[in-house]
Biopython code that builds the backbone (N, CA, C, O; Angstrom):
import numpy as np
from Bio.PDB.StructureBuilder import StructureBuilder

atoms = [
    (1, "MET", "N", (0.845, -1.173, 0.000)),
    (1, "MET", "CA", (0.000, 0.000, 0.000)),
    (1, "MET", "C", (0.891, 1.237, 0.000)),
    (1, "MET", "O", (1.850, 1.316, 0.768)),
    (2, "ARG", "N", (0.582, 2.178, -0.842)),
    (2, "ARG", "CA", (1.420, 3.361, -0.939)),
    (2, "ARG", "C", (0.889, 4.468, -0.034)),
    (2, "ARG", "O", (-0.320, 4.615, 0.149)),
    (3, "SER", "N", (1.786, 5.219, 0.511)),
    (3, "SER", "CA", (1.422, 6.324, 1.388)),
    (3, "SER", "C", (1.204, 7.581, 0.559)),
    (3, "SER", "O", (1.952, 7.832, -0.386)),
    (4, "ASP", "N", (0.198, 8.371, 0.893)),
    (4, "ASP", "CA", (-0.040, 9.636, 0.205)),
    (4, "ASP", "C", (1.067, 10.640, 0.503)),
    (4, "ASP", "O", (1.208, 11.637, -0.206)),
    (5, "ARG", "N", (1.837, 10.388, 1.528)),
    (5, "ARG", "CA", (2.922, 11.302, 1.889)),
    (5, "ARG", "C", (4.263, 10.852, 1.330)),
    (5, "ARG", "O", (5.278, 11.502, 1.577)),
    (6, "ASP", "N", (4.288, 9.779, 0.598)),
    (6, "ASP", "CA", (5.523, 9.267, 0.013)),
    (6, "ASP", "C", (5.974, 10.222, -1.089)),
    (6, "ASP", "O", (5.250, 10.404, -2.068)),
    (7, "PRO", "N", (7.170, 10.846, -0.956)),
    (7, "PRO", "CA", (7.600, 11.815, -1.960)),
    (7, "PRO", "C", (7.731, 11.223, -3.357)),
    (7, "PRO", "O", (7.577, 11.946, -4.341)),
    (8, "ALA", "N", (8.005, 9.951, -3.468)),
    (8, "ALA", "CA", (8.146, 9.338, -4.789)),
    (8, "ALA", "C", (6.813, 9.289, -5.527)),
    (8, "ALA", "O", (6.789, 9.169, -6.752)),
    (9, "HIS", "N", (5.716, 9.378, -4.804)),
    (9, "HIS", "CA", (4.395, 9.286, -5.423)),
    (9, "HIS", "C", (3.599, 10.580, -5.286)),
    (9, "HIS", "O", (2.405, 10.606, -5.585)),
    (10, "SER", "N", (4.239, 11.638, -4.842)),
    (10, "SER", "CA", (3.504, 12.894, -4.709)),
    (10, "SER", "C", (3.365, 13.539, -6.077)),
    (10, "SER", "O", (4.220, 13.354, -6.943)),
    (11, "PRO", "N", (2.293, 14.297, -6.278)),
    (11, "PRO", "CA", (2.089, 14.924, -7.583)),
    (11, "PRO", "C", (3.194, 15.928, -7.890)),
    (11, "PRO", "O", (3.736, 16.577, -6.996)),
    (12, "SER", "N", (3.513, 16.037, -9.173)),
    (12, "SER", "CA", (4.546, 16.990, -9.563)),
    (12, "SER", "C", (4.011, 18.407, -9.402)),
    (12, "SER", "O", (2.801, 18.627, -9.462)),
    (13, "PRO", "N", (4.909, 19.367, -9.198)),
    (13, "PRO", "CA", (4.452, 20.751, -9.071)),
    (13, "PRO", "C", (3.798, 21.209, -10.371)),
    (13, "PRO", "O", (4.097, 20.687, -11.445)),
    (14, "LYS", "N", (2.912, 22.180, -10.263)),
    (14, "LYS", "CA", (2.231, 22.701, -11.449)),
    (14, "LYS", "C", (3.247, 23.258, -12.433)),
    (14, "LYS", "O", (4.244, 23.863, -12.039)),
    (15, "SER", "N", (2.988, 23.050, -13.694)),
    (15, "SER", "CA", (3.863, 23.560, -14.736)),
    (15, "SER", "C", (3.753, 25.085, -14.782)),
    (15, "SER", "O", (2.666, 25.630, -14.588)),
    (16, "PRO", "N", (4.865, 25.780, -15.036)),
    (16, "PRO", "CA", (4.792, 27.237, -15.185)),
    (16, "PRO", "C", (4.215, 27.643, -16.540)),
    (16, "PRO", "O", (4.088, 28.833, -16.826)),
    (17, "PHE", "N", (3.866, 26.667, -17.372)),
    (17, "PHE", "CA", (3.328, 26.940, -18.698)),
    (17, "PHE", "C", (1.875, 26.497, -18.787)),
    (17, "PHE", "O", (1.480, 25.478, -18.220)),
    (18, "LEU", "N", (1.088, 27.287, -19.513)),
    (18, "LEU", "CA", (-0.326, 26.995, -19.711)),
    (18, "LEU", "C", (-0.577, 26.691, -21.179)),
    (18, "LEU", "O", (0.060, 27.268, -22.061)),
    (19, "SER", "N", (-1.505, 25.786, -21.432)),
    (19, "SER", "CA", (-1.914, 25.493, -22.802)),
    (19, "SER", "C", (-2.715, 26.681, -23.343)),
    (19, "SER", "O", (-3.040, 27.606, -22.599)),
    (20, "ASN", "N", (-3.026, 26.650, -24.628)),
    (20, "ASN", "CA", (-3.831, 27.709, -25.228)),
    (20, "ASN", "C", (-5.173, 27.842, -24.517)),
    (20, "ASN", "O", (-5.601, 28.954, -24.203)),
    (21, "ASP", "N", (-5.840, 26.718, -24.260)),
    (21, "ASP", "CA", (-7.147, 26.757, -23.585)),
    (21, "ASP", "C", (-7.022, 27.281, -22.163)),
    (21, "ASP", "O", (-7.866, 28.059, -21.718)),
    (22, "GLU", "N", (-5.978, 26.867, -21.441)),
    (22, "GLU", "CA", (-5.774, 27.336, -20.072)),
    (22, "GLU", "C", (-5.460, 28.828, -20.040)),
    (22, "GLU", "O", (-5.957, 29.560, -19.185)),
    (23, "ALA", "N", (-4.619, 29.275, -20.994)),
    (23, "ALA", "CA", (-4.279, 30.698, -21.065)),
    (23, "ALA", "C", (-5.511, 31.529, -21.391)),
    (23, "ALA", "O", (-5.724, 32.588, -20.801)),
    (24, "ALA", "N", (-6.320, 31.050, -22.329)),
    (24, "ALA", "CA", (-7.545, 31.763, -22.690)),
    (24, "ALA", "C", (-8.481, 31.855, -21.488)),
    (24, "ALA", "O", (-9.073, 32.904, -21.236)),
    (25, "SER", "N", (-8.610, 30.775, -20.763)),
    (25, "SER", "CA", (-9.448, 30.779, -19.567)),
    (25, "SER", "C", (-8.912, 31.755, -18.525)),
    (25, "SER", "O", (-9.682, 32.487, -17.902)),
    (26, "PHE", "N", (-7.602, 31.767, -18.337)),
    (26, "PHE", "CA", (-6.969, 32.673, -17.379)),
    (26, "PHE", "C", (-7.267, 34.125, -17.734)),
    (26, "PHE", "O", (-7.547, 34.936, -16.850)),
    (27, "LEU", "N", (-7.208, 34.461, -19.036)),
    (27, "LEU", "CA", (-7.437, 35.834, -19.499)),
    (27, "LEU", "C", (-8.906, 36.138, -19.755)),
    (27, "LEU", "O", (-9.267, 37.278, -20.047)),
    (28, "ARG", "N", (-9.751, 35.119, -19.646)),
    (28, "ARG", "CA", (-11.181, 35.245, -19.938)),
    (28, "ARG", "C", (-11.407, 35.635, -21.404)),
    (28, "ARG", "O", (-12.271, 36.451, -21.724)),
    (29, "LEU", "N", (-10.601, 35.022, -22.281)),
    (29, "LEU", "CA", (-10.726, 35.216, -23.721)),
    (29, "LEU", "C", (-11.092, 33.895, -24.377)),
    (29, "LEU", "O", (-10.987, 32.833, -23.764)),
    (30, "SER", "N", (-11.514, 33.972, -25.602)),
    (30, "SER", "CA", (-11.756, 32.770, -26.387)),
    (30, "SER", "C", (-10.416, 32.164, -26.791)),
    (30, "SER", "O", (-9.486, 32.901, -27.120)),
    (31, "PRO", "N", (-10.297, 30.832, -26.771)),
    (31, "PRO", "CA", (-9.063, 30.213, -27.279)),
    (31, "PRO", "C", (-8.771, 30.636, -28.717)),
    (31, "PRO", "O", (-7.611, 30.787, -29.098)),
    (32, "ARG", "N", (-9.805, 30.822, -29.501)),
    (32, "ARG", "CA", (-9.642, 31.237, -30.903)),
    (32, "ARG", "C", (-9.022, 32.637, -30.989)),
    (32, "ARG", "O", (-8.236, 32.911, -31.896)),
    (33, "THR", "N", (-9.372, 33.518, -30.051)),
    (33, "THR", "CA", (-8.778, 34.858, -30.041)),
    (33, "THR", "C", (-7.272, 34.771, -29.847)),
    (33, "THR", "O", (-6.522, 35.467, -30.532)),
    (34, "LEU", "N", (-6.817, 33.927, -28.925)),
    (34, "LEU", "CA", (-5.370, 33.763, -28.725)),
    (34, "LEU", "C", (-4.713, 33.176, -29.973)),
    (34, "LEU", "O", (-3.610, 33.577, -30.345)),
    (35, "GLU", "N", (-5.389, 32.228, -30.617)),
    (35, "GLU", "CA", (-4.840, 31.646, -31.844)),
    (35, "GLU", "C", (-4.661, 32.719, -32.913)),
    (35, "GLU", "O", (-3.623, 32.775, -33.573)),
    (36, "LYS", "N", (-5.668, 33.568, -33.084)),
    (36, "LYS", "CA", (-5.585, 34.631, -34.079)),
    (36, "LYS", "C", (-4.481, 35.623, -33.729)),
    (36, "LYS", "O", (-3.738, 36.067, -34.604)),
    (37, "LEU", "N", (-4.374, 35.969, -32.445)),
    (37, "LEU", "CA", (-3.348, 36.919, -32.024)),
    (37, "LEU", "C", (-1.942, 36.370, -32.238)),
    (37, "LEU", "O", (-1.009, 37.140, -32.467)),
    (38, "ARG", "N", (-1.776, 35.053, -32.166)),
    (38, "ARG", "CA", (-0.472, 34.456, -32.465)),
    (38, "ARG", "C", (-0.105, 34.659, -33.927)),
    (38, "ARG", "O", (1.068, 34.835, -34.257)),
    (39, "VAL", "N", (-1.100, 34.634, -34.800)),
    (39, "VAL", "CA", (-0.851, 34.763, -36.234)),
    (39, "VAL", "C", (-0.646, 36.234, -36.622)),
    (39, "VAL", "O", (0.310, 36.568, -37.322)),
    (40, "VAL", "N", (-1.539, 37.098, -36.168)),
    (40, "VAL", "CA", (-1.495, 38.497, -36.598)),
    (40, "VAL", "C", (-0.635, 39.370, -35.691)),
    (40, "VAL", "O", (-0.287, 40.487, -36.073)),
    (41, "GLY", "N", (-0.290, 38.895, -34.517)),
    (41, "GLY", "CA", (0.507, 39.668, -33.574)),
    (41, "GLY", "C", (-0.365, 40.438, -32.605)),
    (41, "GLY", "O", (-1.579, 40.541, -32.779)),
    (42, "GLY", "N", (0.276, 40.978, -31.581)),
    (42, "GLY", "CA", (-0.444, 41.783, -30.598)),
    (42, "GLY", "C", (-0.873, 41.024, -29.358)),
    (42, "GLY", "O", (-1.376, 41.623, -28.408)),
    (43, "GLY", "N", (-0.681, 39.724, -29.354)),
    (43, "GLY", "CA", (-1.068, 38.919, -28.197)),
    (43, "GLY", "C", (0.086, 38.731, -27.237)),
    (43, "GLY", "O", (1.165, 39.292, -27.428)),
    (44, "PRO", "N", (-0.146, 37.941, -26.205)),
    (44, "PRO", "CA", (0.926, 37.667, -25.247)),
    (44, "PRO", "C", (2.027, 36.821, -25.882)),
    (44, "PRO", "O", (1.788, 36.084, -26.839)),
    (45, "LYS", "N", (3.236, 36.940, -25.332)),
    (45, "LYS", "CA", (4.344, 36.106, -25.793)),
    (45, "LYS", "C", (3.997, 34.650, -25.535)),
    (45, "LYS", "O", (3.293, 34.324, -24.580)),
    (46, "PHE", "N", (4.504, 33.776, -26.406)),
    (46, "PHE", "CA", (4.232, 32.348, -26.258)),
    (46, "PHE", "C", (5.483, 31.562, -26.557)),
    (46, "PHE", "O", (6.440, 32.086, -27.126)),
    (47, "CYS", "N", (5.473, 30.302, -26.170)),
    (47, "CYS", "CA", (6.606, 29.397, -26.414)),
    (47, "CYS", "C", (6.118, 28.239, -27.268)),
    (47, "CYS", "O", (4.971, 27.806, -27.158)),
    (48, "LYS", "N", (7.010, 27.746, -28.121)),
    (48, "LYS", "CA", (6.696, 26.561, -28.915)),
    (48, "LYS", "C", (7.645, 25.450, -28.492)),
    (48, "LYS", "O", (8.865, 25.621, -28.497)),
    (49, "PHE", "N", (7.084, 24.340, -28.136)),
    (49, "PHE", "CA", (7.844, 23.127, -27.833)),
    (49, "PHE", "C", (7.386, 22.091, -28.846)),
    (49, "PHE", "O", (6.383, 21.408, -28.638)),
    (50, "GLY", "N", (8.122, 21.976, -29.936)),
    (50, "GLY", "CA", (7.657, 21.129, -31.027)),
    (50, "GLY", "C", (6.423, 21.776, -31.632)),
    (50, "GLY", "O", (6.466, 22.932, -32.052)),
    (51, "ARG", "N", (5.328, 21.038, -31.676)),
    (51, "ARG", "CA", (4.068, 21.574, -32.187)),
    (51, "ARG", "C", (3.219, 22.194, -31.088)),
    (51, "ARG", "O", (2.211, 22.843, -31.368)),
    (52, "ARG", "N", (3.620, 21.996, -29.855)),
    (52, "ARG", "CA", (2.830, 22.476, -28.716)),
    (52, "ARG", "C", (3.101, 23.954, -28.444)),
    (52, "ARG", "O", (4.253, 24.379, -28.353)),
    (53, "VAL", "N", (2.036, 24.723, -28.316)),
    (53, "VAL", "CA", (2.119, 26.144, -27.965)),
    (53, "VAL", "C", (1.772, 26.276, -26.496)),
    (53, "VAL", "O", (0.767, 25.741, -26.029)),
    (54, "THR", "N", (2.621, 27.000, -25.772)),
    (54, "THR", "CA", (2.357, 27.236, -24.352)),
    (54, "THR", "C", (2.586, 28.701, -24.031)),
    (54, "THR", "O", (3.269, 29.423, -24.757)),
    (55, "TYR", "N", (2.002, 29.111, -22.938)),
    (55, "TYR", "CA", (2.136, 30.482, -22.459)),
    (55, "TYR", "C", (2.675, 30.447, -21.033)),
    (55, "TYR", "O", (2.232, 29.650, -20.206)),
    (56, "SER", "N", (3.630, 31.320, -20.761)),
    (56, "SER", "CA", (4.139, 31.484, -19.411)),
    (56, "SER", "C", (3.143, 32.342, -18.631)),
    (56, "SER", "O", (2.653, 33.351, -19.138)),
    (57, "LEU", "N", (2.854, 31.943, -17.423)),
    (57, "LEU", "CA", (1.935, 32.713, -16.593)),
    (57, "LEU", "C", (2.461, 34.133, -16.409)),
    (57, "LEU", "O", (1.682, 35.086, -16.422)),
    (58, "ALA", "N", (3.764, 34.284, -16.238)),
    (58, "ALA", "CA", (4.357, 35.617, -16.075)),
    (58, "ALA", "C", (4.130, 36.471, -17.320)),
    (58, "ALA", "O", (3.853, 37.665, -17.205)),
    (59, "ASP", "N", (4.244, 35.869, -18.520)),
    (59, "ASP", "CA", (4.010, 36.618, -19.756)),
    (59, "ASP", "C", (2.546, 37.024, -19.898)),
    (59, "ASP", "O", (2.248, 38.120, -20.373)),
    (60, "LEU", "N", (1.639, 36.153, -19.490)),
    (60, "LEU", "CA", (0.210, 36.483, -19.547)),
    (60, "LEU", "C", (-0.105, 37.638, -18.606)),
    (60, "LEU", "O", (-0.837, 38.560, -18.965)),
    (61, "GLU", "N", (0.453, 37.583, -17.402)),
    (61, "GLU", "CA", (0.220, 38.655, -16.435)),
    (61, "GLU", "C", (0.813, 39.978, -16.921)),
    (61, "GLU", "O", (0.203, 41.031, -16.742)),
    (62, "ALA", "N", (2.000, 39.931, -17.535)),
    (62, "ALA", "CA", (2.628, 41.148, -18.055)),
    (62, "ALA", "C", (1.803, 41.735, -19.199)),
    (62, "ALA", "O", (1.601, 42.947, -19.266)),
    (63, "TRP", "N", (1.330, 40.875, -20.094)),
    (63, "TRP", "CA", (0.519, 41.332, -21.223)),
    (63, "TRP", "C", (-0.765, 41.984, -20.722)),
    (63, "TRP", "O", (-1.175, 43.028, -21.228)),
    (64, "ALA", "N", (-1.393, 41.369, -19.733)),
    (64, "ALA", "CA", (-2.623, 41.930, -19.161)),
    (64, "ALA", "C", (-2.328, 43.255, -18.453)),
    (64, "ALA", "O", (-3.115, 44.196, -18.556)),
    (65, "ALA", "N", (-1.213, 43.336, -17.742)),
    (65, "ALA", "CA", (-0.865, 44.558, -17.010)),
    (65, "ALA", "C", (-0.630, 45.729, -17.972)),
    (65, "ALA", "O", (-0.928, 46.875, -17.633)),
    (66, "GLU", "N", (-0.097, 45.448, -19.168)),
    (66, "GLU", "CA", (0.113, 46.505, -20.164)),
    (66, "GLU", "C", (-1.210, 47.124, -20.606)),
    (66, "GLU", "O", (-1.240, 48.246, -21.111)),
    (67, "ARG", "N", (-2.288, 46.397, -20.415)),
    (67, "ARG", "CA", (-3.600, 46.856, -20.856)),
    (67, "ARG", "C", (-4.460, 47.386, -19.716)),
    (67, "ARG", "O", (-5.661, 47.594, -19.892)),
    (68, "ARG", "N", (-3.867, 47.604, -18.565)),
    (68, "ARG", "CA", (-4.594, 48.130, -17.410)),
    (68, "ARG", "C", (-4.946, 49.594, -17.667)),
    (68, "ARG", "O", (-4.102, 50.372, -18.110)),
    (69, "CYS", "N", (-6.196, 49.963, -17.385)),
    (69, "CYS", "CA", (-6.693, 51.316, -17.638)),
    (69, "CYS", "C", (-7.310, 51.888, -16.364)),
    (69, "CYS", "O", (-7.727, 51.156, -15.466)),
    (70, "ASP", "N", (-7.355, 53.222, -16.316)),
    (70, "ASP", "CA", (-7.995, 53.903, -15.187)),
    (70, "ASP", "C", (-9.449, 54.244, -15.475)),
    (70, "ASP", "O", (-10.268, 54.313, -14.558)),
    (71, "SER", "N", (-9.772, 54.458, -16.748)),
    (71, "SER", "CA", (-11.148, 54.794, -17.116)),
    (71, "SER", "C", (-11.380, 54.393, -18.565)),
    (71, "SER", "O", (-10.443, 54.039, -19.281)),
    (72, "THR", "N", (-12.627, 54.451, -18.986)),
    (72, "THR", "CA", (-12.941, 54.087, -20.369)),
    (72, "THR", "C", (-12.431, 55.123, -21.359)),
    (72, "THR", "O", (-12.379, 54.858, -22.560)),
    (73, "SER", "N", (-12.054, 56.304, -20.867)),
    (73, "SER", "CA", (-11.494, 57.323, -21.760)),
    (73, "SER", "C", (-9.966, 57.304, -21.747)),
    (73, "SER", "O", (-9.329, 58.165, -22.354)),
    (74, "ASP", "N", (-9.389, 56.345, -21.072)),
    (74, "ASP", "CA", (-7.936, 56.215, -20.999)),
    (74, "ASP", "C", (-7.377, 56.024, -22.409)),
    (74, "ASP", "O", (-7.860, 55.158, -23.138)),
    (75, "PRO", "N", (-6.370, 56.810, -22.815)),
    (75, "PRO", "CA", (-5.814, 56.691, -24.170)),
    (75, "PRO", "C", (-5.277, 55.299, -24.483)),
    (75, "PRO", "O", (-5.336, 54.865, -25.633)),
    (76, "ILE", "N", (-4.759, 54.598, -23.490)),
    (76, "ILE", "CA", (-4.219, 53.260, -23.750)),
    (76, "ILE", "C", (-5.327, 52.302, -24.192)),
    (76, "ILE", "O", (-5.091, 51.407, -25.004)),
    (77, "LEU", "N", (-6.528, 52.493, -23.659)),
    (77, "LEU", "CA", (-7.654, 51.651, -24.054)),
    (77, "LEU", "C", (-7.977, 51.863, -25.527)),
    (77, "LEU", "O", (-8.229, 50.905, -26.258)),
    (78, "LYS", "N", (-7.970, 53.099, -25.954)),
    (78, "LYS", "CA", (-8.245, 53.394, -27.362)),
    (78, "LYS", "C", (-7.162, 52.799, -28.252)),
    (78, "LYS", "O", (-7.454, 52.238, -29.308)),
    (79, "LYS", "N", (-5.903, 52.924, -27.815)),
    (79, "LYS", "CA", (-4.786, 52.410, -28.608)),
    (79, "LYS", "C", (-4.897, 50.901, -28.785)),
    (79, "LYS", "O", (-4.855, 50.400, -29.909)),
    (80, "PHE", "N", (-5.038, 50.173, -27.674)),
    (80, "PHE", "CA", (-5.071, 48.722, -27.765)),
    (80, "PHE", "C", (-6.370, 48.223, -28.383)),
    (80, "PHE", "O", (-6.369, 47.207, -29.077)),
    (81, "GLY", "N", (-7.469, 48.914, -28.145)),
    (81, "GLY", "CA", (-8.736, 48.516, -28.747)),
    (81, "GLY", "C", (-8.701, 48.630, -30.258)),
    (81, "GLY", "O", (-9.129, 47.720, -30.969)),
    (82, "ALA", "N", (-8.187, 49.760, -30.751)),
    (82, "ALA", "CA", (-8.090, 49.964, -32.202)),
    (82, "ALA", "C", (-7.111, 48.972, -32.820)),
    (82, "ALA", "O", (-7.368, 48.412, -33.885)),
    (83, "GLU", "N", (-5.986, 48.763, -32.138)),
    (83, "GLU", "CA", (-4.988, 47.816, -32.654)),
    (83, "GLU", "C", (-5.562, 46.404, -32.724)),
    (83, "GLU", "O", (-5.357, 45.702, -33.714)),
    (84, "LEU", "N", (-6.275, 45.986, -31.691)),
    (84, "LEU", "CA", (-6.859, 44.647, -31.660)),
    (84, "LEU", "C", (-7.917, 44.490, -32.748)),
    (84, "LEU", "O", (-7.940, 43.480, -33.452)),
    (85, "ARG", "N", (-8.801, 45.493, -32.888)),
    (85, "ARG", "CA", (-9.821, 45.411, -33.933)),
    (85, "ARG", "C", (-9.187, 45.326, -35.317)),
    (85, "ARG", "O", (-9.647, 44.566, -36.169)),
    (86, "HIS", "N", (-8.133, 46.105, -35.538)),
    (86, "HIS", "CA", (-7.448, 46.088, -36.830)),
    (86, "HIS", "C", (-6.823, 44.724, -37.096)),
    (86, "HIS", "O", (-6.967, 44.175, -38.189)),
    (87, "ARG", "N", (-6.135, 44.179, -36.106)),
    (87, "ARG", "CA", (-5.451, 42.893, -36.291)),
    (87, "ARG", "C", (-6.433, 41.747, -36.476)),
    (87, "ARG", "O", (-6.156, 40.803, -37.216)),
    (88, "LEU", "N", (-7.581, 41.825, -35.805)),
    (88, "LEU", "CA", (-8.558, 40.740, -35.920)),
    (88, "LEU", "C", (-9.533, 40.971, -37.076)),
    (88, "LEU", "O", (-10.406, 40.139, -37.324)),
    (89, "GLY", "N", (-9.392, 42.084, -37.776)),
    (89, "GLY", "CA", (-10.224, 42.345, -38.926)),
    (89, "GLY", "C", (-11.653, 42.695, -38.570)),
    (89, "GLY", "O", (-12.585, 42.361, -39.302)),
    (90, "ARG", "N", (-11.820, 43.358, -37.461)),
    (90, "ARG", "CA", (-13.187, 43.735, -37.041)),
    (90, "ARG", "C", (-13.424, 45.210, -37.212)),
    (90, "ARG", "O", (-14.512, 45.699, -36.910)),
]
sb = StructureBuilder()
sb.init_structure("model")
sb.init_model(0)
sb.init_chain("A")
sb.init_seg("    ")
for serial, (resi, resn, name, xyz) in enumerate(atoms, 1):
    if name == "N":
        sb.init_residue(resn, " ", resi, " ")
    sb.init_atom(name, np.array(xyz, "f"), 0.0, 1.0, " ", f" {name:<3s}", serial, name[0])
structure = sb.get_structure()
C-alpha cells in the first residue's frame, strides 16, 4: 500500500506553462482569439515546444498589465482597442 505522503508518489508541481485553452481561460478570452493573435501579432508572448504552444503565466500577467486602464477614456484603451480590432479584422 502506498502512502499519500511518500515523496516518490507525490504529484509533480504545477507547470509554469499553460496550454492555449488554459491561457484563454486565465485571461477570460476565447481560445480562438489567442490563436488569431499568435498569427497576426499583438497577443501575449508564447513558447513553442515542437508543435505544442504554451504560455508562461508571467508573460500572460505582463501582457494583461500593459492593458490596465484607469477609465474608459484612458488613451491606452483606445490604442489597444483599435490595434486589436485592426489585427482581428473587425
